[in-house]
N, C-alpha and C positions, 0 to 999 in steps of 0.2 A: 503494500499499499504506499504511494506517494502521496506526499502531502505539499502543497504550495502556500508559503505564507510571504505575506507583504506588511510593511509598516512605512506610513508617510509622516513625517513631523515637521510643521513649520514653526520655527520660531523667530522671535524679534529679540537681540541681544540689546542691552542697553550700555553694557560696559563690556570690557574685557574679563571673559568670565571662563573659569576653569570647569568644563562640561565632563561628565561620565555618564556614557549610556548602558543600557544592559536592553540590547532588542534583538541580538543574533541569537540563532540555535545555539544551545551549549556544545562545549568541546568534544562530548562523546555521542554526539547526534550525528548519524549518517547523511551528511549533506551531500548532495548531487551536485548542484551549482548555488552560488550564493553570489550576491553583489550588494555591498555596504559603501555609500558615499555620504560626506558631508560637505556641502557646497555653499558658497556665498557670492554670489555673483560669478566672476571669472575664477575664483579662487576655490581651490578644493583642498580641504584639510586632509592630513594623513594622521590618524590616531595612533596613539600605542594601545596595544592590546595586551590587557592583563587578565590572566587565569587564575580565578582562586582556587582552593582546594576542593570544592564540589564539581568544577568544571564548567561554573559559569563564567562568561567572556564579557571582559568591561572594555569599552573603548574610551580613551579619553584624550582631551587635547584642550587645547586655550582658544575660545573662539572670540573675534573681535566684533565690536559693535555694528548692528545690522541685521539684516534678515539671513538666515541660515536654514536651508533645506536639508532633512535628513531623510535618505531612501534606502530601504533594504527590502530584499527580496531573496526566496531561496526554494530549493525543492528539496525536499526530504525525502529518504526512503525510508523501509521498514527499519523498526527499532531494533538497535544492538542489545547485547547482554550487557545487563547494569555493571558498573564497576564496583570493586569491593569496598564495603565501609570499614573503616577504621574503630577501634575501641574508643578513641578521642571524640570522634565523631558522635558515635551512639550516646556517649555521656554528655556532649554538648547539647543534643536534642532531647534530653531528658530536663535540663534547666529551664526554669522561667525565662522568659525573655519580655522585651518592652511592649509587645502587642500581644502576647500569649502568656498571661500571668497565670499558669498554672497554680502556684501556690494560692493564689487569691480565690481559684474556683475547687480546691482541693476538697471542702468538706462536702460540697454538692456532687461532684464527682464520685467519691466515695461512697455516698448515699445512693446515689441512683443508680450505679453500675456495679455494686458489690456482688461478689461474687462470678463475674463474666472476666474474660480472659482469651486473647488470641483473636481469630477472626469473629468470634461472637462478640467480643468486646467492641471492635471496629464497626461491626454492624449496627450494634446499639447505639453507638456515638453517632454515627451516620444519621440514622432515622431519627434520633433525638433533634440534633442540630437542624436537618431538612424540615421538621415538624415544627420546630421552635422558633425560626426566624424567619421570617418574610422577606422576598428578594425585591428590595425597594432601590433602583438608581436613582442616585440624585440626593438622599436624603441622608446616608452617612457621610462622616467627614473623615479624610486621611489620617486623622489623629483618634479615631477610635480602636477601641482594643477588645479584646475577647469578653472583658468584663462588660463594659458598654454594648456591646451585642446582646449579651444575656440579658441584660437589664430593659434594653429597649424592644429587642424580638424582631429587629431589622437590619438590614445591611447588603451589601454586595459581595461577591466572590471574595474578595480579601477578607472580610468579616466571617463569613462561613467557614473560611480556612481557618482563621485565628481561634476561632472557638474549637473547631475541631481537635487542633494541634494542643491547646490548653487543657483540654479534658482528657484526652489520651497520656498526656505527660503527667497529669495528675493520678493517673491509673497506671504510672511506671511504663508506659509505651513510648519509645523515642518517636518523635513525630516532628516532622520539618515542613517548612513552606516552598512552593512551587510556582513561580511565574512561566506561563506556556502561552504558545498560540493553540486555539481551540476550534477546530473545524466544524462548523454547523453551530457555533454560539450565536444566541441571539438575545439582547442585542450584541453585535460584534465589537469586540475589545482585546487588549489583555486580559488573561484569563488567570486565575488564581486556584491553586488546589492545595490539599494536605496529602502527605506522604506518611505511613506508618509503618515500623521497624518491627516486622515479625519473623522471627527464626530466621536471622540472616537475610532478609529480603526487603526491600521497600516495595508497600503496595499504595498505590494511588487512590484518596478519597476527595470525592467531590460532592459535597451537601447540596451545593445548589441543583446539581441534577440537569445540567443545562447543555452540557456536550458530552460527547460519546469519549469515555477516557482512553480507550484504545487508540483513539485520533491524536492525542495531544502532542506536541511538540515541546521540548522542557528549553526553556531560556535560562532561568537563572534559580538557585536554591539556597535558601540559608535558613536562618532561625524564626524569622517572621517576615513581614514585607518591608522593615527597614534594611533588609540585606539584599533586598531584589527589585528595587525602584528601578523601573525604566528610563529614569533620568535624575541625576541630582547634579546641584553645582554649586559653585562656593566664588566668592570675591565678586558679585554684582548681579543685578536682578535682569531677568528675561521674562518674555510671555510668550506662553504657548498659543499661537494663533490656531491651528488646524492639526488633528490628528486622524489619521486613518488608518485603521488595522483590519486585516483581511487573512482568512485561512479557510482553505478547502481540500478535499481529499481530490486528487488528480484522477479523472476518468480514466479506465480501462476498457481495453475491448471485449472482452468478457469477466464483467465484474462477478465476483463470488456473492451468493447471497449470506447475508450474515443477521443473526439476530440482534435486537437494539440492546444497548448495554442495560444491564439490570441493575447497576449501581450498589450491587450486594455482593458479587464476586470479588475475591481478590483480583486485580489488574496490576500490572507493573509498567512504570513509565521509567523507559529507561534514560 
């Protein structure tokens, strides 16, 4: 299964700014073709690529004042085998983090999911978040956390992911945040899901149930959204004038029929 992903961002830089983007497919993704450009009129920037310990690719450069056009497109092949996870990573994803405060939801998690473990626990947490949170674009803030989402009962994909992560960590299951391209997502945007570590393997959880987990393309992985922002900047101001994200499964001559994602089975996102 090949997937085609694109991202277009138009920004207005008010000053000389240090820019860091995370919009490309992650390091271990089987990319067939890929194009990434940062242009400002006749000027084309060549970023420094930084790859973190999870394989997330960061592209950094200093942009000058004016209009900046960011364009990315890639064709991605079938998913590869996941890379090994170190003991340090597993421990890191057990700890509370800025947006996934597992220590603050500990008591509720222990009461609600008492006696559950493994795949049964993951399914129970997924069902709870899917039922307790309403998907409400435009009503949540970038500073909202798992605790906020639990209190308000509303949010977008990042909020669903943070709550899943916090509850799983409270139940001693390593859990992490993943930004991705999601073919079929409606409304289309950069998407966020959670991953749970069971028996040496990471399994993807999407409590929004808005996209088929088997078609996702990994962009960035971290403790929470703070590690996976598609854009961060330092030293000046900017305006994001336009953003367009798209992702779809490439048509084939003879597509094999597949059942819809049931969102309960264990699925890997490599």
